[in-house]
C-alpha positions as CSV (number, residue, x, y, z in Angstrom):
1,M,46.2,65.0,-42.6
2,R,42.4,65.2,-41.9
3,R,41.9,61.9,-40.0
4,L,43.5,60.1,-37.2
5,K,42.6,56.6,-36.0
6,M,44.5,55.6,-32.8
7,S,41.9,53.2,-31.5
8,F,43.2,50.3,-29.3
9,T,46.5,52.1,-28.9
10,D,47.7,52.8,-25.4
11,L,48.1,56.7,-25.3
12,S,48.1,57.0,-21.6
13,T,51.8,58.4,-21.6
14,V,51.1,61.1,-24.2
15,E,51.2,64.7,-22.7
16,P,47.6,65.9,-22.4
17,G,48.3,69.3,-24.1
18,L,50.1,67.7,-27.0
19,L,47.3,65.4,-27.6
20,A,44.7,68.1,-27.5
21,R,46.6,70.3,-29.9
22,A,46.9,67.5,-32.3
23,V,43.1,66.7,-32.1
24,S,42.2,70.3,-32.6
25,W,43.8,70.5,-36.1
26,L,42.1,67.5,-37.5
27,E,38.7,66.9,-38.7
28,E,38.0,63.2,-37.6
29,V,39.6,61.6,-34.6
30,D,39.2,58.0,-33.2
31,L,40.6,57.5,-29.8
32,S,38.3,54.8,-28.8
33,S,39.7,52.2,-26.3
34,S,43.1,54.2,-26.1
35,Q,43.4,54.1,-22.3
36,L,43.1,57.9,-22.0
37,T,43.7,59.4,-18.5
38,L,41.2,61.8,-17.0
39,Q,43.6,64.6,-17.8
40,Q,44.0,63.6,-21.5
41,T,40.3,63.2,-21.8
42,Q,39.5,66.6,-20.3
43,A,42.2,68.3,-22.6
44,V,40.8,66.6,-25.7
45,L,37.3,67.7,-24.8
46,R,38.3,71.3,-24.2
47,A,40.1,71.2,-27.6
48,A,36.9,69.7,-29.2
49,A,34.8,72.5,-27.7
50,S,36.9,75.3,-29.2
51,S,38.1,73.6,-32.5
52,R,36.8,75.0,-35.7
53,Q,38.3,72.0,-37.7
54,L,37.2,68.9,-35.6
55,K,33.9,67.4,-36.8
56,K,33.9,63.8,-35.5
57,L,35.4,62.5,-32.3
58,D,35.2,59.0,-30.9
59,L,36.2,58.4,-27.3
60,A,34.3,55.1,-26.8
61,M,35.5,52.6,-24.3
62,N,37.8,55.0,-22.4
63,D,37.4,54.4,-18.6
64,S,38.0,58.0,-17.8
65,L,34.8,59.4,-19.4
66,P,32.4,58.8,-16.4
67,A,34.6,61.1,-14.3
68,V,34.3,64.0,-16.8
69,K,32.2,66.9,-15.7
70,P,28.9,66.9,-17.7
71,E,29.3,70.6,-18.5
72,L,32.7,69.9,-20.3
73,L,31.2,66.9,-22.2
74,A,28.2,69.0,-23.3
75,S,30.4,71.8,-24.6
76,A,32.4,69.4,-26.8
77,V,29.3,67.7,-28.1
78,L,27.7,70.9,-29.1
79,N,30.6,71.8,-31.3
80,L,30.8,68.5,-33.1
81,E,28.8,67.0,-35.9
82,E,29.4,63.4,-34.6
83,F,30.5,62.2,-31.2
84,S,30.8,58.6,-29.9
85,I,31.2,57.4,-26.3
């Protein structure tokens, strides 16, 4: 599997580490409007910052994004070809 589209799916109960591990093995991930918690968003962004596979990440319409530290967001963005918020 190279792509995962989970937009408009409530993922708020998924363990952050599990979500991050799944994201790091894929090339394209759409988690837009998936009700991510701050811990999930941070875990996904840390995974994106260190993943060699992930190229495209969509986290648009997740209310937890404004609470993410700019440094973490920047490190993920620099490692991706395409990032949507």
